[in-house]
N, C-alpha and C positions, 0 to 999 in steps of 0.2 A: 495301462498306467498303474492299476492297483498291484499287479504282479511285480512291477518294477519297484514300487514303493515297499513291497513286502520283503523282497530279496535282501536288501541291504540291512534292515533291522534284524532279520532272521539270522544272517551270518554273524552280525555283531553280537547278538544275544547268545549264540552258541559259544562263541569265544569267551564272552564274559562269564557265562555259566561255568565253563570248564575252569577258568581262572579262579573263580570264587570257591568252587568245590575242592580244588587242590590246596587252597590256603586257609580253609576253615574246617573246624572240627564239629560244626553244628550238625545235628542229626535231624535233617529235614526230610520228610517223606516225599516220595515222588509225586503224589497228587498235589501236595502243597507247593512243590517246586513248579508244577505245571500252571497252577493258578498265578503264582508270582510272575513267571516268565510271560504268561499270556497278557497280564496287565501291563508289564513293561513293554511288550511288543506292541500292544494297542496304542500305548502312549507314544512310542517311537514313531509308529506309522502316522498318528495324528500330527505329531510335531513336524515330521518331514513334509507332510501334505501342506501344513500351514506355511512352512518355509518355502515350499515350492510355489504356492499361490502368491506369496508376497514378493517373489523375485520379479524384477523388471522384465517386461516383454519387449523384445526388439521389434521395431517396425520401421518402414521407410516412407519417406515423403518426397515426391518429385520436386526438384528445384524450379522456381519460376523461370519462364522462358524470356530470354532477351532477344530482340530482333537480330537476325544474322548480320544484316547490313547496319553498321553503327551510324545512325543519322544524328547529326548535331543540329538541334533546333536553332533557328535564327533568333527567335524570341521565346526563350523557355518560360512557360507559364502553364498553370493547370487548366485555365480556361481557354477555349478555342472558339473563335468567332464562328457563328452558324451551327454550333454543335452543343448538345447538353452533356456530352461525355466528359469525363475527367481525363485530361492529358497527363500521363505519367512520364517523368523524366528524371535523370540523375542530376541533382543540383550542383555537384562538383564539376561536371563536364558539359551539361546541357544535352546529354545523349537521350534520345527518345526511347522510352521503354514500353509504351503501349497505351491503350485506352481502357478506362474502367467505366462501365455503364452504371450510372447512379441509381440507387434504389428508389422506387416510387412509394407512395403511401400504401398501395396494395401489397407491394413486396415487403414492406415493414410489417404489415398485418400478418402476412404469411409466416414471416420469420418468428414473430412472437407466438403465433399459434403452434408452430412446430416445436419451439423451445418449451412451451407450456406442456404439450403432450409428453415430451421426453422427461420433463422435470417431475411429473407425477410419479413416474416409476423411479427416477433417481432419488427422490426424497425418501424412498423406503430403504435405500442402501445403508450399510453400516459404515462407521468411521474407518474400519479396517479396509473395506472395499474402496473407499475413496482414497485412502492412503496408497493402496496398490496402484491406482491410476496415476497418482502424483509421482510415485517412485518410477514408474515407467516413463512418465514425462520428463522427470529429472535426468534419467539415464539417456534419453534421446537428446536432450539439450547438451549434455556433456559430450556425447559421442559426435554431435553434429555442430558444435559451437563455431567452428571456422566457417561453415556454410551459412549459418544463421547470421554471423557477423558480416559476412560478405554481402548478403542480401540487404541487411539493415544499412550498411555503409553506402551501397549503391543507391538506395532510395532516400537516404537522409543527408548524405554528404560528409558524414563523420569518418574519422580514421579507424583502423582496425583496433588500435589500442583503446580508443575511446569506447568502441563497441564491446570489447571484452569486459571492460569495467562497468559500463552503463547498461549493457544488454544481457550479458551472461552472468557475471558475478552476482549482481543483485537478484536476478531471477533464480539462480541456484540457491541463494540464501533464502529467498521467500519460499521456495519449494521445500527446502530442508527444514526450515522453521515450522512450516505448516504440518509437515509429516510428523515432526517430533512433538510439537506443542499445540497443534490445532484442536485436538480432542479435549485437552484440558480446558481450553477457552469455552468450548461449546457443550460440554457434558452437563447434565442437570446438577444444580447445586442446592443444598439445603440452606435455609435461612432461619435465623433465630425467631423465637416467639416471645411472649411476655406472660406475666402472672395471670392476667385475666383469660388469656387465650392459650394457656399452657397445655390444653388438651388438643391443640391443633398441630399438625405437621405441615411445614411450609417448604415449597420447592419452586425453583425457577428453571424453566425450560427454554432453550433457544431453538426455535423451529424455523425451517426455511420460509422465506417470504413468497417464493414462487419464481417468477422471472424478473431478474434485475437487469439494469442497463448500465453501460459505461460509455461515456463520451470522452475519448482520450486524445492527447496531443501527439504531435508528429516527432518530437525531439528524440524519443527513444521508441521507435516503431515496434520493436519486439517486446520489450519489457512493459511498456505502457499498455500493450494489448494483453499480454499473458498474465500480468499481475492481477487485474480484476477477475480474470477467468479462474485463476487458482483459488482465490477467496470464494468465488461463487460456487465452484464445484465442491469445495470442502464443506461449505455451509449448507449444501443440499439444494442449491438453486440452479435454475437455468439462466443463461445470460445472452443478451444482445449487445454487441460492442459496435458502437458507431466510430469507425476509425477516421482519421483525418484524410481529407482529400489529397493533402500533400504527400502522403505515404500510402496511397491506395494500392500501388503496385505490389508491395510486399505483403499486404494484409491477407491475401488468399493463401499464401505459403504458410504464414504464421498460424492461420486458422486451421489448416490441415495438420500442422504439428500438434495442436491442442486436441483436435478431434481424433487424431490417430491413436492417442493414448486411451481414449474412451473405447474406440473400436477394438483395440488390442485386448481389452478385458470384457468384450461382449456388451458394451453399453451403447446407447443410441447417440450418435454423433450430433444429432439435431439439437442436443442440449446446448450447444454453442453456436451462436449465429453472429454473422458479421454483416454490417451494412455500410455502404458508402453513399453519401448523399450530399446535396448542396444544402446550405443553411435554411432555405425556405421550406425544405422537406423535413428537416431535423425536428421541427416542432411537432410533427405527427408522432414521432417516437417519444419525445419528452413529455407529452400530455396524454399518452396512450393509457387507458384504464387497465391494460394488461401488464403494465410495468409497475413493480412494487417498490423500486428503489433506484436512484440514479447516482452514479459516481461521475463527477465532471472534473476534468483537468483541462484548464485553458485560461482565457483572459477574463478580466472583470467585466468588460462590456458584454461579452457573449454570455457570461454567467447570469447577468441580469435577465436576459431573454430566456435562458434555460429555466431559471427559478420561477419566472412568471408563468412560463408554459407548464411547468410541473405543478404549480399551485392549482391549476384548473382541475387536476385529478387528485390533488392532495398527495402527490408523490414526494417522499422525503429525498433530499439532495445532500450529498457530501461534495463540497466544492473546494478544489485546490487551485488557487489563482496566481501562483507565482509569488515573487517577493523582491525585496531589495536587501537581501541578506547581508548582515554585517559580520565581518571578521575582525574582532577587537584584539589588538596586539599591545600588551602592557609592557612597560619598561622594566618590569621584574623578570622578564624572560631571560634565562641564563644565556650568556654569550655562545656557549657551545650548541645551544638549541636554535639559534637564529637561522643558520643555513637550512636546517630541516623545515622550519616554518616557511621560509622563502619558497622552497620546493612545493610545499603544500598549498601556498597561496597561488602559485602558478597553475597547479593542477585544478584547484577549485575555481579559478577564474576563466581558464581557457579550454577546459574539457568540453568536447562537443561544440567547439567554437563559441563557448560561453552560453550556449542554448541549453541551460540546465536549470530546472526549477529551483533547486537549492544551491545553485552556483553562487560563488562569492561576488556580490555586486558592489560592496563597499569594504575597503580595508581601512579601519579606523585605528590609528596609532597614537599613543601618548607622546608628548613632546620629547622625552628622553631617548626614544628609539626611532623617532620619525625620520630624521635625516639619514641615519644609517640604513634604514629599511629601503628608502627611496633609492639610495646609491647602489644597493644590491639588486633591486628589482629592475632598474633602468637597462643595464646591459643584457639582462636575461630576456626581457620583453623584446628588445631590439633584435635579438638573435633568433627569435622564433620564425620558422619558415612556414609558408602556406602551401597546402596540398595534402591530399589524403594519405600520401606516402611520406609525409614530412611530419610537422608538429601540430598544426592547426588546420582542420578540414574546412569544408565549405559551410555556408549558412543555407538554410532550407530554401530561401528565396531572397531576392533583392528588394523586396517591398519595404523593408525598414531602413534601407541605407540612407535615404534623404533625412529621415528623422534622426538617425544616429549622428550624422554629420552636423545637423543643426544643433543637437544637444551639446556636442563637443565644442562647436564654435561659440555657442552662448556661454559655456563655462569659461572658455579662454578669455572672452571679452570681459568677464567679471573677475579675472585674476588667476584662474587656474593655469597650470603649465602643462602643455602637451609635449611629453618627452618621447613618445613613439606612436606611430600609426595615426588614426583619426580619420581615415577615409577609405572608400571602397578600393578594391584592388582588381586589376585585370591580369589574370594568370596567363603567363606567356604560352603555356601548353594547352590551357583550357579557357580561352577568352569568354566563353559563354557560361562559365561557372560562376557561382555566387560567393565571392570572397570579400571579406572585410579585414583590413590590416589589423593585426594584434596591437591594441592601443593601451598606452599608459598615460593616464591623466592624473596629475598630482595637485596638491593645494586646493582640492575641491572643498567647498563649504556647504552647509546645510541649506542655504537659500538658493542654490543653483538647481535648475530643473533636473540635471543629470543625477543629482544626489537623491531625487525623489521619484523618478520614473524608472521602471524596470527596463534595462537595456536588452537583455537576452541576446548578448552578442559578445565577441571577444574584446571587451572593453574593461580594463582594470582601472578603477578609480581609488585614489588614496586620499584620506582625510586626516587632519591633525586635530586632536581634541584641544580645547582651550587650556586645560591643565591636566594633571594626573589624578585629580579628584574623581571619585566614582560618579558623583552627580554630573560632572561635565562630560564624562565618558558616555553615560546613559542619555544625556540630552542630545548628543549627536546620534547615537545608535538608534534611539527610539523616535527620531524625527519623522521619517516617512510614514505614510499610511499603509504600511505593509507589516507583516509579522509572521513569516514562514519559518525559515531556519536561521541559525546563527552559530557563531563559534567565538571562543575566547582563548587566547594564548597568554601564558604568564608563568611566574614561579609557582611551584606547588603550594607554598604556604602564603601566597599573596592574599590578604584578607579581602581584597576587592572582588576576587573571583566569585565567592559565594553570593555576594550582593548582586553582581552582574547576572549570575545565573537566575537569581530569584526575580529580579526586576526588569530584565530585558523583555521587550514586547515581541514574543515569538512563540511558536508552538513547539520548537525544538532548539536545543543548543548542545553543542559538543565542546567539551573542555579539553584544551590542548590537542585538538583534532578537528577535522572537517568532515561533515557528512556521515559521521559514525552512527548517528541515530538510526538511519535507514539500513545501514549494513548489519544491524543486529535486530531489525524488524520491530523497532519501537513504533508506536502509533505515529502516523505521518499526517501532518496538517498544520494549519496556521490560524492566526487571529486577524482581526481588523480586515484590511483590504486583501489579505492573502486567503480569505475564505473561512470555512467553518466545517466542523465534522472531521473525522479521522478515518483513514484507511491504513492497512498494515497492522500487525500485532493483534493482540486479543481484542482490542476495541474495534479494529477493522472487521474482524470476523463476526463479532457480535452485532455490529451495525447492520449486517445483512440478514439478520434474523428477527422474527417476532419474539420478543421477550415475554413469555407467558408465565404469569404467577399463578401457582396452584396452592390453595389452602384447603386442607382436608382433615377429617377427624383422625386423631392419632389412635384412638381405640374404637373406631367405627365398627369393626367386626365383632366387638364384644358389647354392642349396645344393649342387647337383651340380657346380658349378664352383668349389668352394673356399669357399663361404659358411660362416657360423658359426651353429650352433644349439646349444641346450642339450643336453648328453648327460651321463649319469652316469658318472664315471670309475671304473675298475676298483676302486679302493680303497674306494669308497662303495657298491658294488653289493651286493645281497643274494644269497646269505648273506654276512655280513661275516666273513671268515676270521680277521682279526687286528684286534681292537678298538683296540689300542695304535697300530698303524701307521695305521689309518684315522683315529683321533683326531688324530694328528700331521699327517696330510694335510689334514684339515678345518681344523686350527689354521693351517696354512700358507695356506689359501684366505682365512681371515679376515684374517690379517696382510697378505696381498697386496692385499686390497681396502681395508683401513681403517687400516693402520698409518701414522703420520705420517712422511713422508720416504721417498725411494726407497731409502736405505741399508737401513732396516729392512724395507721391502717385499721387497727382493731377498734379504737375508741370512736373515731369519726366515720370510718368506712363500714366495718362490720356492724357497728351500733346503728347507723342509719338504715342499713339494709334490713336488719332484724326488726327494728322498730317500725318499719313502714311496709312490711310485707303485704 
């Protein structure tokens, strides 16, 4: 290897030397030239070695096996009577994929122990070593994106287009962002001091927590798994991911992809652990003293249990609990922009069959544009076709169908108009698949249940604001007890937009766009019923670290030569002989440090100090 590295620089340097000697009149002695060329050669060898080590390493991961005989389950469900195993099947067709053995409490203990042992070594790696692993992982994702999408689609029911956007694009962005900007977020940072403590140097370090956990949802089985892994790896942690029972089949393959990047660079793959378990066992993970942090993506009722369990071991939790995201359409929107916004609303509402954490759950339009918007949306929603090879894929299960139909019926009974869909669908080619017709429900009002409960389904609800006043717009947008994402569309100079951006109850908002905040790795999370804490971006990385504050002497090494260190002055030492004099002395210290203006600092500050020594 060393000989190979030396040959290219040596040849290059010989050519460079001849070129320079022919075009220069400098009289440089041969020994001097030798020193120069040796230095350049060493630099070139080092540079090429660095580049060589930073190059992605190709590796292969076997695809998950599908039973040779395609069996369509009579009653597709993850629970099977008389068995504790998780039954895996394709929600779009009902095809049986296999069984997954759920992890026991002992298995969770072993997973945490293995991750901890691997993390102790991983914590000593440099940011450059971690970037190298992520570059290799990014290369593998790009080279194998079609297979990753195929596996994710089979296990979740989404279409290939939805998988490319929701599994691959956002994963590539998270990897690219972390590679380029992760170190900046985590490198030590100097902090300011003050007059009294000017002899101190202050630094904040971000240290790995140890082993962290992520409990992730099924709607994006690859991205929801790999996202927490990327952040955990770069911040120096090990990780245990509890994947959803609904997508247990694909989790092994996705774990192998993440581990493969570690193995390619000579690191311990045990750093990444995956568990599949039933809810009654999950509490063993969420209250485990070996876990230092939990990222939870799921529903509010389950989060209550996770948070209560984590509280037993005082484990911090970041919770993302979905939302009732509003997309506000203002009548200042230019006519030429309306068709573009319609396309965006369709994608935001129906991607992944509406099973999207930041999907558009409510379209809120001002009166001046409302009727036109409805007229444009109605034929488009009616034309949507169901099927993984069509427009809208399957839902993960049929467990929510009765609730959805009830919400829609209740809204219609209160005056809403159902213009499309509104019921479950039996696919002619896949009658055991879980399909719900793309739905358009208009004239929805804030008092209706469907305007306040997350559908997480291919249901588009459209609401009209009482007026075009910003107060009325916000009264509708902020009505539900959710606050995850949001968006607002309107004219660039519309004065209502900055007010809406400032006052909408949400953790994220995109202006004249949808979902853009996550596409650029801004911190992800919400307020109110949508949860708390943030993942993604700088805040997400730092949240997986122990933020250690270090205050030390600026001139400590020079203490014996007149340097400054903290010492307790006689007036403040125990035993305190005179409380009054000591109190005046302390008052002088406060005045000296914080009084406005040097006149008061010197008169009341230094004066009290000197007079009460």
